[in-house]
N, C-alpha and C positions, 0 to 999 in steps of 0.2 A: 677222250676218246673224239674225232672231230667230229663236229655236228654234220656236215654232207658226207651221206655216204655213195654217192652216186651223181653223175652228172643228168640221169634222168631222172632225180629227185628236181624236181622242178614244173610249173605247171602247163597241161596243153597247149594253152595257145600263144606258149613263148616256141614253139615250136613250129606252130603254123605260122604264125607273122615272121619268125626267124625266116622260113622258106620261102615266104612272098617277097620279102625284102631283099633275100640274096637275089629272086632271079630280076627284080623291077630295080634297085638301087644298090647294087653291089660297094658303092664306090661312096655312100652316103657316108656324112661326120655327124656323131651327136655326142651329147654328154645330159649324161644322169647325173641328179644329185638327193642323197638321201633327207626324206624331211619327215621329223616327227611331229605329229598335229596334235598331241596329247601333252599336258605338262607330268613330265613324268616325277617317279617317287626318288628318283637320286638323280645327279647327273650323268646323261649318257657316255660324257666324256671319260668316265671310269671305265667302259668297255672298251676303249681304242685299242689297247695293246692286245686283247683276247681275240676283239676283230682283227685286226690283221696278221693274227695266227691263223684265224679260221681263212683267210682269204690266201695266204700263203699256202695252205692246204688244198684249198679249193682248185690252186692253179696247178696242180701236180694231175689233176684227176684226167684222164681223158675215158671217152664212151668204150663199154668191154663188146666185144663179138657178140653175146647174146644179145645186148641191150642194142643194137644197131641194126639185129636182123628183128627184135620186136616192134621196131620205129618202120623199115621197111616192108614189116606187116601190114601198116595201118594205111588204108584203101586212100586215103587223100596225104600221105606222103610219099615225096618222090624222088628215085632210085638217085637222083644225081644231088640232093641234098644231105642223103645217107652217105653218101661217099663224101662230101664235103666236112661230115660229122664224124665219120672215120680218120681224118685229119688235124680234128679240131681241138685245141688246146687253150684254157681261158691266160692269158697273159697279163701278168701282175703291173707293168707299165702304164697299163692303162686305168687302174684303179689306185686311188688312195683313202686313205681314211686316219683322219687326223682328232686330236683334241684341241676343241674352241673355244677357250673357255669350261664352261659346264656344258657345252655342246660337243656332238658328234658329226663332226662331217667328214659324208664320204662322197667322192666323186668319181663316176666312170668316164672317163672322154677317149674318144677315138674314132675307128669305124665302127656304123651303126650294126650293122650286122656280128659285130663281135660284144659291144659293151652293151649292147640291148638284155644280152643273156646273166647280166652279172643282177638283175635288179631283185626277181624271187629271191635266190640264195643270200642277198647282201639282208633282207628282210628277214627271212627267217632264223637267219644265224644272229641279226641283232633281237627279236624276240624271244629267240631260245636263252641268248646271254644276261638279258633283261629279267626275265623270270626266273631265274638261277638265281638271282641277287634277292629278289625281291618277295618271291612267295614261301608259304611256309613248309618246311620240313618237308621232301619227295614224299614220303612215308604215307605223311596225313593226309598232301594235295591229291595223292595218286587214290586214297580211302574213299576221300571225296568226289572225285572224279567219276569213280566207279561206282558210287551209288549213285548220283546222278544220271550216268550214261544206263544205270540198270533202271532207273526209273522213268526215262524218255523210250528206251526199247518197251518196257511195258504197256506205255500209252500206244507205240504205235502197233505192236501185237493186239492190244484191246481195238482199237480203231478198226482193225482188218477184221478181226475176229465178229466183232458187232456189227459192220456193216456189208461185209464182203463175204459172206462164210462160203457161197458160191464162186468165188474171185478166179478161182485154180482152175475151172474148166469153161472161163469165160477166154475171150478174143484180148489178147494183150491189149488191145486198140482202145479197152474200157479201162484204164488203168487210173483208177481215182484221184490216188495221191502217191505222189515220188519225191524222194532226196535226194541229193547229188556234195559230195563232200567238194568244199572249194576251201578248208581252211587253211593250206599249207602256209600261207606267207603271214599268217598271223598265231601260230600254235605255239602250243606250251613247251613243247620237245617233240622230237623225230618220234619215240617211243609211244609216247602219248596218240599222238595223230595216228598211227599205225595200230594201236590198240583200238582205238573207237571204228578206225575203218574195218578191220578184221571183225570185230562184234557184230557191226550192223550185216557185213554181209553173211555174216552164221547165224544171226538170230533175225533178221526182218530183210532176206532176200528178194522177195517180192516187192519191196518198196524202195530200198536202196540199191540205185539204178549205176551208180559208178564216182568216180573222184576224178579232181582234176591234177591229183599226183602221178603223173606217170609213172616214176618208180614203183609207188605202191598198185597202181594199176595191172602192172605188168608182173609183179609178185600174187598179186590175189585173185587174177583172172576174173579183172573189172573194164567196163569201158572207161577208157580216158577220154574225159570233157572239157570242151573248151573251144573260142573258136576265133576274136581278137578283142584286144584291150584297146582303150583313149588312143593309147600310144603310137597305135598303129595309124589312127585318122591321121591326129597329130602332126606325124613325122611326114604326110602327104600334103598339109597344111605349107611345111615348111620347104618342098621339094620345087616354088615356084610355080604352082599350078594356081588359074585365078579361085577365090574362093567360093563363088559360084559351081567350079569344075572340079574339086579337089576329092572329094566322095568318090565320083564317078571312074577319074582316076585311081583311085584307093581299091575300089572294087573290082576294076579291070585288071589290075594288078594281083588281085588276090586269086583270081582264076588263071 
């Protein structure tokens, strides 16, 4: 079964940056390259064929009508951007994945407003394929994961009960402790991230406030979270602005 289920299954800040750059620099060109910052347990080059199969699948996907309506309902997403997404499909010619000795080389090169979207998908595709090759049997991993998750939920409930017994009758401005899920790009698997998110929503709704994963935010009626990443500011550094002016230009482009 393919890893990517939906084009919504990416971080919210990809949409917010994507929209801003579509409006401000629609013709900009860019190149992205995958970099593994840790020493893997086995050569990532062994994943090349599987990564290419997943990228082939990714490039067949389009936004569905209900997904577009969901995005249109977010107050900071503009109608013309959703119209653009209704026509969008990733183009396979803009991304390559190759074995290079023991390394895995993945490059996306082309229009910035196209290739920037590959990033999160590539990261969790590689992460999930890697985990399948180095992890313990799935049943054991799931059992250990559920045990650890249960422990953490009990800690959260205990913190809430010990210190904030009257919390529910107080204003939301008094929130003492909140958590947000930002685990998409480094997740063990899609199924496990969904189980963690759904468990936290069910067990500690007063503390769990949302997720960066737009697909799960839509599915579980959570708040999608995220603003921008360093890539947005880096793009403006490359657009020809003076170093002292690029941040101002980036923020003006943002709004």
